[in-house]
C-alpha positions, 0 to 999 in steps of 0.5 A: 557239417555233413558232406551232404550239406556242403556245396562249393560257394567259391570256385577259382580256376587258373587264376593269373594276375600280372602287371605290365612292367614300365621299365622292365619285364612284366611282373607275374604275381599269380601264375595259375591259382586253383581253389574250391571253398565249401559253404561254411568252410574256413581256409587259411592262406599263408606265405612269405611277404610279397608272395601275392596273398593280398592280391589273391584276396582282392581278386576273390573279393571283386576288388581287382580283375584277373589277367586270366582265369575265373573266380566263381562266387555262387556260380557268378564269374565276378571277374567279368562284372562291371564296376557297379555290379562288382560293388553290389556283389561285394556289399551283398555276398562278401564280408571284409575284415582287414588288419586295420579295421577301416571304421568310419571315425565319425560314426559310432560302432552301431552306425559303422555296422549299419552302413552295409545294410543301409547300402543294401537297401535295408530300412534304418530301423531294420539296419539298426536292429541287425547291427545291434544284435551283431554287436551284442553277439561280439560282446559290444552291446554296451559300446554301441554308442562309442566311436572308434577312437573310444574303443580298444584295438580289439573292440574295433576289430570286433566291430569290423567283424560284425560289420562284415556279417551284417548282410549275411554274406556267403564268404568273409575275406579276412586279411591279417585280421589279428596282425595289429593285435597283442596275443590275448586280444588276437585270441579274443578276435579269433574266437569271435570270428570262428564262433560267428562263422559256425553260427551263420555258416559263412565260409571264411578265407583268412590270409595270415602270418599267425600260425595259431589262427591258421591252425583253426581253419579246416585247411591251410594253403601256402601261396608261393611262386604264384600257386597255392599248395596244401601245407 
């Protein structure tokens, strides 16, 4: 991607998150995080367990509100949004992939991928067409009628990747997306995630302990003592 084609899609400034202590001092998880993410860029965030990586991802995904600082998604300060506005932003402009796929167990792969599009207001026919095309792209075109319990762990995670992309988000936030997979399956999911990132130009933030996965990103940042630093 040329420099001219790049522009910041996510800007984080002075982000802090603290929790009030009940029987002791306040707990300061994030102490002033700064981050700029360009369109189509992949950034990996690494750090020790308990360093606040998931807390940071929740703030970037409008799942939590900061104690101080700003998170601008395409110019919108998502930390100040009300619950309904935040939910709309999450569905339309953000995609999520978690370590445990969080698929709806009674829904087929196709139906799981359709859900965000239907919430967004897409017609059933339109949602089915988009979901079917994405499942083809992740190599599951012949598994669209299978429920999660009938799919392997890697297949379930590829369904989750397709679901994350169905509304063509600006950013995908992935929290340990390969943490529950064996090495070969992990590589397959990584290939899928980055191939779709390239194809759709979506930005990607990956929290991971997997060094191989982190190395595929354009930048690797370490979260420690509440701040982000280049590795």
